[in-house]
C-alpha positions in Angstrom: 50.5 -10.4 5.4 50.0 -11.0 1.9 52.5 -11.6 -0.7 52.0 -8.3 -2.6 53.1 -5.1 -0.5 50.6 -2.7 0.3 47.8 -5.3 0.3 46.0 -6.5 3.4 45.7 -10.4 4.0 42.1 -11.6 3.4 42.3 -13.3 6.9 44.1 -11.4 10.1 46.9 -13.1 11.1 47.6 -13.5 15.0 48.8 -10.3 15.8 46.7 -8.3 13.5 43.4 -7.1 14.6 40.5 -7.1 12.2 39.4 -3.8 10.8 35.9 -2.8 9.7 35.8 -2.7 6.0 34.9 0.8 4.9 31.3 1.5 4.0 29.9 -1.4 6.2 27.6 -0.4 8.9 30.3 -1.3 11.7 32.7 1.1 9.9 30.0 3.8 9.7 29.2 3.3 13.4 32.6 3.5 14.6 33.0 6.8 12.6 30.0 8.2 14.0 30.9 7.3 17.8 34.5 8.9 17.2 32.9 12.1 15.8 30.4 12.1 18.6 33.1 11.7 21.5 35.0 14.5 19.7 31.8 17.0 19.7 31.3 16.2 23.3 34.8 16.9 24.3 34.4 20.2 22.5 31.1 21.0 24.4 32.7 20.4 27.2 35.8 22.6 26.6 33.8 25.3 25.2 30.7 25.7 27.3 31.7 23.5 30.6 29.6 21.0 32.4 26.1 22.4 31.4 27.1 22.2 27.6 28.6 18.7 28.0 25.4 17.4 29.7 23.4 18.9 26.9 25.3 17.4 24.3 25.1 14.2 25.9 21.0 14.3 25.8 21.2 15.3 22.3 23.5 12.8 21.2 21.5 10.1 23.1 18.4 11.2 21.5 20.1 11.1 18.0 21.7 7.8 18.7 18.3 6.0 19.7 16.4 6.2 16.3 19.8 6.0 14.4 20.5 2.9 16.0 17.0 1.6 15.3 17.4 2.5 11.6 20.7 0.7 11.4 19.6 -2.3 13.1 16.4 -2.7 10.9 18.2 -1.7 7.8 18.8 -5.6 7.0 15.2 -6.3 7.2 13.7 -3.7 5.1 13.6 -4.7 1.3 13.3 -1.6 -1.1 13.4 -4.1 -3.9 16.8 -3.9 -4.7 17.7 -7.4 -4.0 16.9 -10.3 -6.6 13.8 -12.1 -5.9 14.1 -15.5 -4.1 13.8 -18.4 -6.7 11.2 -21.1 -5.5 11.4 -24.4 -7.2 8.0 -25.3 -7.5 6.5 -21.9 -8.3 6.5 -19.0 -10.8 5.8 -15.7 -11.3 2.0 -14.9 -11.2 0.8 -13.9 -14.7 -2.2 -14.1 -17.4 0.1 -15.7 -20.0 -0.7 -19.3 -19.1 -4.5 -18.8 -18.3 -5.6 -19.9 -21.9 -3.4 -23.1 -21.2 -5.2 -23.6 -17.9 -8.6 -23.0 -19.3 -8.1 -25.2 -22.4 -6.8 -27.8 -20.1 -9.8 -27.8 -17.7 -12.4 -27.7 -20.6 -11.0 -30.5 -22.8 -11.8 -34.1 -22.2 -8.1 -35.1 -22.4 -6.9 -32.1 -20.2 -6.7 -31.8 -16.1 -9.1 -29.9 -14.3 -6.9 -29.3 -11.2 -4.8 -26.5 -12.4 -8.0 -24.4 -13.4 -9.9 -25.5 -10.3 -6.8 -24.3 -8.1 -6.7 -21.0 -9.7 -10.5 -20.6 -9.4 -10.3 -21.7 -5.7 -7.6 -19.0 -5.0 -9.5 -16.2 -7.0 -12.8 -17.1 -4.8 -10.7 -17.3 -1.7 -9.4 -14.1 -2.3 -12.6 -12.3 -3.0 -14.4 -14.0 -0.1 -11.9 -12.8 2.3 -11.7 -9.2 1.1 -15.4 -8.7 0.5 -17.0 -10.9 2.9 -14.4 -11.8 5.5 -14.6 -15.4 5.1 -12.1 -18.1 4.6 -12.5 -21.2 2.5 -9.8 -22.7 4.4 -11.6 -22.6 7.7 -14.3 -25.0 8.4 -16.7 -22.9 10.4 -16.7 -20.3 7.3 -17.3 -22.9 4.6 -21.2 -23.0 5.2 -21.2 -19.2 4.5 -19.0 -19.4 1.6 -21.3 -22.3 0.1 -24.3 -20.0 0.6 -22.8 -16.9 -1.4 -21.1 -19.1 -4.1 -24.4 -21.3 -4.5 -25.1 -24.9 -4.3 -24.6 -25.5 -7.9 -21.4 -24.0 -8.1 -19.9 -24.9 -4.5 -18.6 -28.2 -5.4 -16.1 -26.9 -8.0 -15.0 -24.7 -5.3 -15.0 -26.7 -2.3 -11.4 -27.2 -1.3 -12.3 -30.2 0.7 -14.0 -32.3 -2.0 -12.7 -33.7 -5.2 -13.8 -32.1 -8.5 -17.1 -33.3 -9.7 -16.2 -34.2 -13.2 -12.7 -34.7 -15.1 -13.3 -31.4 -16.8 -15.0 -28.1 -16.3 -18.2 -27.6 -18.4 -18.1 -24.2 -20.5 -21.4 -23.3 -19.1 -20.4 -23.8 -15.6 -16.9 -22.0 -16.2 -19.0 -19.1 -17.3 -21.1 -19.1 -14.1 -18.0 -19.5 -12.0 -16.6 -16.4 -13.5 -20.0 -14.4 -13.4 -20.4 -15.4 -9.7 -16.8 -14.3 -8.9 -17.5 -10.9 -10.7 -20.8 -10.5 -8.8 -19.1 -11.3 -5.5 
């Protein structure tokens, strides 16, 4: 036991059995089982064997969905837990689009962030509107036709960017094409 009277030790000793913590799933299931057994005994005493059988069927029918709910309770995320922190990603937002576009348009910038975002946008639009995948080899021809031969090199995930920066007229054409898909 612990050194303070009235308190249990954190780890049970050899002769002490571990009890379920109040409020835990295990504790709740134990309390429900005890209540069901007591109710079944009461049914048997009051109504005899037919009442006990009917009570057993009723409790079995109630126990199946309850057990399924309790077993799946750890899987369901109601948004109450903290979001997992991913090391190399961030929350999607529109705040850094200006930086991404500026980096893609200026000669001393980098085209890859802008090109990656455009690829994701086109992939999502082609998937939802035309059931095509940019990642799938057999769907690339259909995607290239829909996007157009002049714009496809900027979106093609299997090829390198045609230039170190995106010309403003190409970016406008890509955005217009994305909206028209």
